[in-house]
C-alpha positions in Angstrom: -9.4 -31.2 -1.7 -10.2 -30.0 1.8 -7.2 -29.2 3.9 -6.3 -27.1 6.9 -4.8 -23.7 6.2 -2.6 -23.9 9.3 1.0 -22.9 8.3 0.0 -23.1 4.7 0.7 -19.8 2.9 -0.5 -19.0 -0.6 1.9 -20.4 -3.2 2.7 -18.3 -6.3 3.8 -19.7 -9.6 5.9 -17.6 -11.9 8.5 -18.2 -14.6 11.3 -16.7 -12.5 11.8 -19.0 -9.6 14.1 -16.4 -7.9 11.1 -14.0 -7.4 9.0 -17.0 -6.1 11.8 -17.8 -3.6 11.9 -14.2 -2.5 8.2 -14.3 -1.9 8.5 -17.6 0.1 11.4 -16.3 2.2 9.4 -13.2 3.2 6.8 -15.4 4.9 9.6 -17.1 6.8 11.1 -13.8 7.9 7.7 -12.5 9.0 7.6 -15.2 11.7 10.2 -13.3 13.6 8.1 -10.1 13.7 5.6 -11.0 16.4 5.5 -9.5 19.8 3.2 -9.8 22.9 1.6 -7.0 24.8 2.3 -6.5 28.6 0.3 -5.3 31.5 2.3 -2.0 31.3 1.9 -1.2 27.6 -1.6 -2.8 27.2 -0.9 -3.7 23.6 -2.5 -6.7 21.9 -1.5 -10.2 22.9 0.1 -10.8 19.5 1.0 -8.0 17.1 3.3 -7.3 14.2 6.4 -5.1 14.6 10.1 -5.0 13.6 12.2 -6.9 16.2 14.5 -4.0 16.8 11.8 -1.4 17.2 10.9 -0.2 20.7 7.6 1.5 19.7 4.7 0.8 17.4 4.3 3.3 14.5 0.9 4.1 13.0 1.9 4.3 9.3 4.0 1.2 9.4 1.3 -0.8 11.3 -1.3 0.3 8.7 1.0 -0.7 5.8 1.6 -4.1 7.3 -2.0 -5.0 6.9 -1.8 -4.9 3.2 0.4 -8.1 3.1 -0.7 -9.8 6.3 -4.2 -10.3 4.7 -2.6 -12.9 2.5 -1.3 -15.1 5.3 -4.2 -17.5 5.2 -5.0 -16.4 8.7 -1.8 -17.8 10.0 -0.9 -14.3 11.1 -3.5 -11.9 12.6 -3.9 -8.7 10.7 -6.3 -6.7 12.8 -4.2 -6.3 16.0 -1.9 -4.0 14.1 -4.8 -1.5 14.0 -6.5 -2.4 17.2 -3.4 -1.3 19.2 -4.0 2.2 18.0 -7.8 2.2 18.5 -7.2 1.1 22.1 -5.0 4.2 22.6 -7.6 6.7 21.2 -8.0 9.7 23.5 -11.2 11.4 24.4 -10.6 14.1 21.8 -10.4 11.4 19.1 -6.7 11.7 18.8 -4.6 8.7 17.8 -0.9 9.5 17.9 1.8 8.5 15.5 3.8 6.2 17.8 3.5 4.4 21.2 6.2 3.0 23.4 6.4 -0.7 23.7 7.7 -0.3 27.2 5.0 2.0 28.7 2.3 2.1 26.0 2.4 5.9 26.2 2.7 8.3 23.1 6.2 9.0 21.9 6.6 12.8 21.6 8.3 14.6 18.8 9.0 18.3 19.0 8.7 18.7 15.2 5.4 16.9 15.2 3.9 17.9 18.5 0.4 16.5 17.8 1.8 13.2 16.7 -0.2 13.0 13.5 0.6 10.5 10.7 -0.9 9.6 7.3 -4.6 9.0 8.1 -5.2 5.7 6.3 -7.1 3.5 8.8 -10.2 3.5 6.7 -8.3 2.4 3.6 -6.7 -0.5 5.5 -10.1 -1.5 7.0 -11.7 -1.5 3.6 -9.0 -3.8 2.2 -9.3 -6.1 5.3 -13.0 -6.4 4.8 -12.6 -7.5 1.2 -10.0 -10.0 2.1 -11.6 -11.4 5.3 -15.2 -10.4 4.9 -16.1 -9.5 8.5 -18.9 -6.9 8.4 -19.3 -7.0 12.2 -15.8 -5.6 12.5 -16.6 -2.7 10.3 -19.5 -1.8 12.6 -17.3 -2.1 15.7 -14.4 0.1 14.4 -16.5 2.9 12.8 -16.8 4.9 16.1 -13.0 5.0 16.4 -12.6 6.1 12.8 -15.3 8.7 13.0 -13.8 10.2 16.2 -10.4 10.2 14.6 -11.7 11.9 11.5 -13.3 14.6 13.7 -10.1 15.2 15.6 -8.2 15.6 12.3 -10.8 18.1 11.1 -10.7 20.2 14.2 -7.0 20.2 14.6 -5.5 20.5 11.2 -8.1 21.9 8.8 -7.8 25.6 7.8 -10.5 28.0 6.7 -9.5 27.4 3.1 -10.5 23.8 3.4 -7.0 22.3 3.2 -5.0 20.6 6.0 -1.8 22.0 7.4 0.6 19.6 9.2 4.4 19.5 9.7 6.4 17.6 7.1 7.3 15.1 9.8 3.6 14.0 9.6 4.1 12.9 6.0 7.2 10.7 7.1 9.4 12.4 4.4 11.4 13.9 7.1 14.4 15.4 5.2 12.8 15.9 1.8 13.3 19.4 0.4 9.9 20.6 1.4 10.8 23.0 4.3 8.3 25.7 3.3 5.3 23.4 2.7 2.4 24.5 4.9 -0.2 22.5 3.1 1.4 19.2 2.0 -0.1 17.6 -1.1 0.3 14.1 0.2 -1.4 14.7 3.6 -4.3 16.4 1.8 -4.6 13.6 -0.7 -4.5 11.1 2.3 -7.4 13.0 3.9 -9.3 12.6 0.7 -8.6 8.9 0.7 -9.7 8.8 4.3 -13.0 10.4 3.5 -13.5 8.3 0.3 -13.1 5.0 2.2 -15.1 6.2 5.3 -17.9 6.6 2.8 -17.2 3.1 1.4 -17.3 1.6 4.9 -20.6 3.4 5.4 -22.0 1.6 2.4 -20.7 -1.8 3.7 -22.8 -1.4 6.9 -25.7 0.1 5.0 -25.5 3.4 6.7 -26.5 5.8 4.0 -26.1 8.9 6.2 -22.5 8.1 6.9 -21.8 7.2 3.3 -23.3 10.5 2.1 -21.6 12.6 4.8 -18.0 11.4 4.0 -18.6 11.4 0.2 -19.5 15.0 0.5 -16.3 15.7 2.5 -14.4 13.8 -0.2 -15.7 15.9 -3.1 -15.2 19.1 -1.3 -11.6 18.4 -0.6 -11.0 17.0 -4.1 -12.3 20.2 -5.6 -10.0 22.3 -3.5 -6.9 20.2 -4.3 -7.7 20.4 -8.0 -8.2 24.1 -7.8 -5.3 25.1 -5.6 -2.6 22.4 -5.8 -2.8 21.4 -9.5 -0.3 23.0 -11.9 -1.5 22.8 -15.4 1.8 23.6 -17.1 3.9 21.1 -15.1 1.2 18.4 -14.8 1.9 18.0 -11.1 0.1 18.5 -7.8 2.3 20.7 -5.5 2.6 21.6 -1.8 1.5 25.1 -0.9 3.2 27.6 1.4 1.4 29.7 4.1 0.3 32.1 1.5 -1.2 29.3 -0.6 1.5 29.6 -3.3 2.6 26.5 -5.1 6.1 25.1 -4.2 7.4 23.5 -7.3 9.3 20.6 -5.6 8.7 17.4 -7.5 8.6 14.5 -5.0 6.7 11.2 -4.7 4.2 13.1 -2.6 2.9 14.6 -5.9 1.5 11.2 -6.8 -0.8 10.4 -3.8 -3.7 12.1 -5.7 -3.8 9.1 -8.0 -4.7 6.8 -5.2 -7.3 9.3 -4.0 -8.8 9.4 -7.6 -8.5 13.2 -7.7 -7.3 13.9 -11.2 -9.6 13.3 -14.2 -8.6 11.0 -17.0 -6.7 13.7 -19.0 -4.8 14.9 -15.9 -4.0 11.4 -14.9 -2.3 10.6 -18.2 -0.1 13.7 -17.9 0.9 12.8 -14.3 1.7 9.2 -15.3 3.9 10.5 -18.1 6.1 12.0 -15.3 6.4 8.5 -13.8 7.7 7.0 -17.1 10.1 9.9 -17.8 13.6 8.6 -17.1 14.8 12.1 -16.2 12.1 12.5 -13.6 10.8 9.4 -11.7 11.1 6.7 -14.4 14.5 5.4 -13.2 15.7 1.8 -13.5 14.5 1.2 -10.0 11.3 3.2 -9.8 10.5 5.6 -8.1 13.1 8.0 -6.4 11.6 10.0 -3.5 12.4 13.2 -5.4 12.7 13.9 -9.2 16.2 13.6 -10.8 15.6 17.2 -11.9 15.3 18.3 -8.3 18.4 20.2 -7.2 18.4 18.3 -3.9 18.5 14.9 -5.7 21.3 12.6 -4.6 22.3 9.5 -6.4 22.9 7.6 -3.1 19.4 8.5 -1.8 20.4 10.3 1.4 17.0 9.5 3.0 14.2 11.2 1.2 16.4 13.0 -1.3 16.4 10.3 -3.9 16.0 6.9 -2.1 13.6 4.4 -3.5 11.1 3.1 -0.8 8.9 0.0 -1.5 5.9 1.4 0.4 5.8 4.6 -1.8 6.1 2.4 -4.9 3.2 0.3 -3.6 1.1 3.5 -3.2 1.9 4.8 -6.6 1.2 1.4 -8.3 -2.1 1.2 -6.5 -2.8 4.7 -7.9 -2.0 3.5 -11.4 -4.6 0.7 -11.0 -7.3 3.4 -10.3 -6.8 4.5 -13.9 -6.6 1.0 -15.3 -2.9 1.2 -16.1 -2.3 -2.4 -15.1 0.4 -2.8 -17.7 2.5 -0.1 -16.2 1.7 -1.3 -12.7 3.1 -4.7 -13.5 6.2 -3.4 -15.3 7.1 -1.1 -12.4 6.5 -3.9 -9.9 8.8 -6.4 -11.7 11.5 -3.8 -12.1 11.5 -2.9 -8.5 11.4 -6.5 -7.4 14.5 -7.3 -9.4 16.4 -4.5 -7.6 15.3 -6.1 -4.3 16.5 -9.4 -5.5 19.9 -8.1 -6.6 20.3 -6.6 -3.1 20.2 -10.0 -1.6 23.4 -11.0 -3.4 25.5 -7.9 -4.2 28.1 -8.3 -6.9 30.8 -6.6 -4.8 30.5 -9.4 -2.2 29.2 -7.1 0.5 26.4 -8.1 2.9 23.1 -8.7 1.2 19.6 -8.2 2.6 16.2 -6.7 2.0 16.7 -3.0 2.8 14.5 -0.2 3.9 15.6 2.0 1.0 17.5 1.6 -2.3 19.3 3.8 -4.8 17.3 4.5 -8.0 20.2 4.0 -10.4 22.1 1.0 -9.1 21.4 -2.2 -7.3 22.5 -1.1 -3.9 21.1 0.1 -0.6 20.6 3.8 -0.1 22.9 5.9 2.1 22.3 8.5 4.8 25.4 8.8 7.0 23.8 11.3 9.3 21.2 8.7 10.5 22.2 5.7 12.4 21.1 2.3 11.1 19.9 3.6 7.7 18.7 1.7 5.8 17.3 -0.8 8.2 17.7 -4.5 7.3 14.7 -6.6 6.7 12.3 -3.7 7.2 9.3 -5.7 6.2 6.7 -3.1 6.9 7.9 -1.5 3.7 9.5 -4.3 1.6 7.0 -7.0 2.1 4.5 -4.7 0.3 6.6 -5.5 -2.8 7.7 -9.1 -2.2 4.2 -10.3 -1.2 1.5 -7.7 -2.1 2.9 -6.6 -5.5 3.9 -10.1 -6.3 0.3 -11.4 -5.8 -1.6 -8.4 -7.1 0.5 -7.0 -9.9 3.1 -9.6 -11.0 0.7 -12.5 -10.9 -2.3 -10.2 -11.1 -5.0 -11.4 -8.6 -7.6 -9.2 -7.0 -9.8 -10.8 -4.4 -13.1 -9.8 -2.8 -14.4 -12.3 -0.3 -17.8 -10.6 0.3 -18.4 -10.4 -3.4 -17.2 -14.0 -4.0 -15.0 -12.7 -6.8 -11.5 -13.2 -8.1 -10.2 -11.0 -10.9 -7.2 -12.1 -12.8 -5.8 -9.1 -14.7 -2.7 -9.7 -16.8 -1.1 -8.0 -19.8 -0.2 -11.2 -21.5 -0.9 -14.9 -20.8 2.0 -16.7 -19.2 2.6 -19.8 -17.2 1.8 -18.6 -13.7 -0.9 -18.6 -11.0 -1.6 -19.1 -7.3 -2.7 -22.0 -5.2 -3.6 -22.7 -1.5 -5.2 -19.2 -1.3 -7.6 -19.4 1.6 -10.9 -17.5 1.2 -12.2 -18.2 4.7 -12.6 -22.0 4.6 -12.4 -22.1 0.8 -9.0 -23.1 -0.7 -8.5 -21.8 -4.2 -6.1 -22.8 -7.0 -5.8 -20.9 -10.3 -2.9 -21.6 -12.7 -2.3 -21.1 -16.4 -0.4 -23.6 -18.5 0.1 -24.3 -22.2 -1.2 -27.7 -23.2 -1.7 -29.5 -26.5 -5.1 -27.7 -26.7 -3.5 -24.3 -26.2 -3.4 -22.0 -23.2 -5.5 -23.4 -20.4 -6.5 -22.1 -17.0 -7.1 -24.8 -14.4 -9.1 -24.0 -11.3 -9.9 -25.7 -8.0 -12.3 -24.5 -5.4 -14.4 -25.9 -2.5 -17.2 -23.4 -3.1 -18.9 -21.5 -5.8 -17.3 -18.1 -6.7 -17.1 -15.8 -9.7 -13.9 -15.6 -11.7 -13.0 -12.8 -14.2 -10.1 -13.3 -16.6 -9.0 -10.0 -18.1 -6.1 -10.3 -20.6 -5.5 -6.7 -21.4 -6.4 -5.6 -24.9 -7.5 -9.2 -25.8 -10.1 -11.0 -23.8 -12.3 -10.4 -20.7 -14.9 -12.8 -19.4 -16.6 -13.4 -16.0 -17.6 -17.0 -15.3 -19.2 -18.7 -12.3 -16.7 -21.4 -11.0 -18.4 -24.4 -9.4 -16.9 -26.3 -6.5 -14.4 -29.0 -7.5 -12.0 -28.9 -10.5 -12.5 -27.3 -13.9 -10.5 -25.8 -16.7 -10.9 -23.0 -19.2 -9.4 -22.9 -22.7 -8.6 -19.3 -23.5 -9.2 -19.9 -27.3 -12.8 -20.8 -26.4 -13.5 -17.6 -24.5 
């Protein structure tokens, strides 16, 4: 069964071949997204960025790692982050954007410190579990710690919350003008601390693990106390006087990924995601609630547009509360809107778009901004066509260091994955209906542990030996 992983990408099996084709096409499109550093910009020799961009952007580069980890090492995932570590200043600062021409920070008057969603630790944790390189975790921890310290010194107020301009959240024209303490950035800092602690555990540094876990619980307590609205079941931004601003936007759902609400609160928050008059639109999730006075059916940037990367974040948040059924439903609904956008019924130009409308299968509009939405903006959309496809539609969760693959599905269907490379181990897991009933066939070159979890029905963890084997679900 041994084979080289060169130019072999994981293959997905699913009953709708159109979604499979969209997944395959994305890998082909990604081949055009590679650039080379120069002596002037001092960027990595090979890194991922949109062909039309003239600068690397922190948030987009972090997001790209969540689908590049599935490339079977055909595409390097770490340079997207290393570019920013190399630019770290003595203060610990890492800016939001760097010019591809000069390598210098790109300045923005509305975001003078150049801060962006601080998610390096989350990305590195995910990379570790997909690639399994503990040495890298040790090497990058000093960068992450210095960055964390800079964020604390620069943006943390006496009340324990963080104050940044709305431009730092990327939701540049959302109706959040009076927000002084944005809920999304504060939740992102909680995520940062939570995964800094997890990285400390990986390198067996108990002191670091405890330090950042303490930061996490302190911030979590403040967010729950000051930003949670019991009556509305939302987390809200605060103004300068720490008063809640009742603007319902996708920013309100970042606390799910940060594991901030308890079980009861999470259920109430999730109800807002399923409400068709709030965020549960045909194409989930609009950037602001349909009840928000600023909502526009054509999107108008962050006033109603649906963005794949926000959907990805919300769906990962649902997983934290074991709502795998909803995570899959929302993933499939969003993917079908992306699919419809490739071949519009009105005969207009089709593509994968940076943003979509929530009520119709069409790209969002924002006439005031040139080139919106951007075509083939894969830093956002590949999170849906690759990551959500593997993790939520098919349902696979991989940890290379633990030697585990979890397959979490609401109902058994004919689907699966093959040619998935776990270092030098090629994996195949597919389900089919045979004369003996539903059967899962597995191939592997090395021993690993496989958990099948059919929600509400069966769950079993089995050691899978090297070679070929099969599991009859009726026998579990």
